N, C-alpha and C positions, 0 to 999 in steps of 0.2 A: 518483659511479656506484664500483659498487667497482671499487675497487683489487686488492686479495686478486692478485686474478688477471688474465693478458693477453690473456685470451679479449674476445672482442666483448660488448657487452652485450647480454643476453639483452629477449624482453623481458617476459621475468615480472621480472630485474632492471632493469631499467628499470620499472615497477609501483613495488617493492616503496623504491627511491631517490625516486619522487616523493610517496608513502606515507612518510618519512622525513622528508623536506621540506616537503611538506603538517601535518606534526602540528608540526616545531619553526616554525613560522609559528603552528601554532596558539596554540602556545606563548606566544612574544613576544606574541600583540596580547589575548590570553586575561584578559577584566578579570576575572572570578571573581563577578561577581556576576551575584544567584540573581532569577531574572524568574515573573515570575505569568501564571495564563492565568487571564485571567477573566472569556471563557465559550465553548463550547464545542457549534457543532450540528450535529450530525449524521443519518444517518437512511439504516442497512447493509441488509442484507437479515436475515430472520428478527426481524425489528424490534425492532431493535436501534435506539435512537430518544434514549438517553443515554451517559452516561461511561462512567453502574458499570453498564451492561448490556454497553457495549464491555470494558472491562477484566474481563468479568467469562467471555467468551467468549471473550478471547486467554487468560484463564488453564485454561478449561478447552478452550483447544486444539480447538473446536467446529469443523466447516468449513462452512460457510450456501452450500455448492452442494449443487442440487438441482435437479431436473428439473422440466424449462418448465409455471406452469402451464400447467394449461387453457383459464380464459382468455384469457388471453396466446394462446397459437396459434390457436385457435375462428378469430377474422378471414381465417387469414395459408396455414392446415392446406397450402396447397399447396406456399407460399415457403417456408414454413417445413422443407420436407422435409429440404434437402442442408445445411442448417444447423442447429448445434449445438444437442442438446438440457437441458444442460446450463447452468445457469451461480448468477449470488449474486442473486435478483427481487429487487428492495421489493416488497411486500404489496400495496400501496393507490397506488401509481404514481397514480396519477389523482388525489391528496391532494395534490399539491405543487403550492405555493401559488408560483410564476414571479414573480410582478408584487411580492407583499411581499418 
C-alpha cells in the first residue's frame, strides 16, 4: 500500500498495489522457459482460418464486423428486427463439424 500519504487507499491505489504485487510474484515464479505452439485451429469471420491470415488481419487492423448476411436473416426476419444487425459472422456456419 502507498505509505507516502496518510489518506486512505483509493480503488486506483489498491489496483496499482495489486498489479505491483502480482508482477513481483510472476518475477519470482517465472522460469524463463520457452513454449512451443504445437497446433492452432481457428475459424473467424472473413474466412480467417489460418494463423497467417489471423496475423495479417491484426497487422492491418481490419474490422470484421459487417451487416448481417441476408441468408441468415431471411428465415427469422420478423424476429431479427429488434436485434442488432451488425456482427462478426462466419461465412459457412453450417460447415462446422461438431462430431469431429
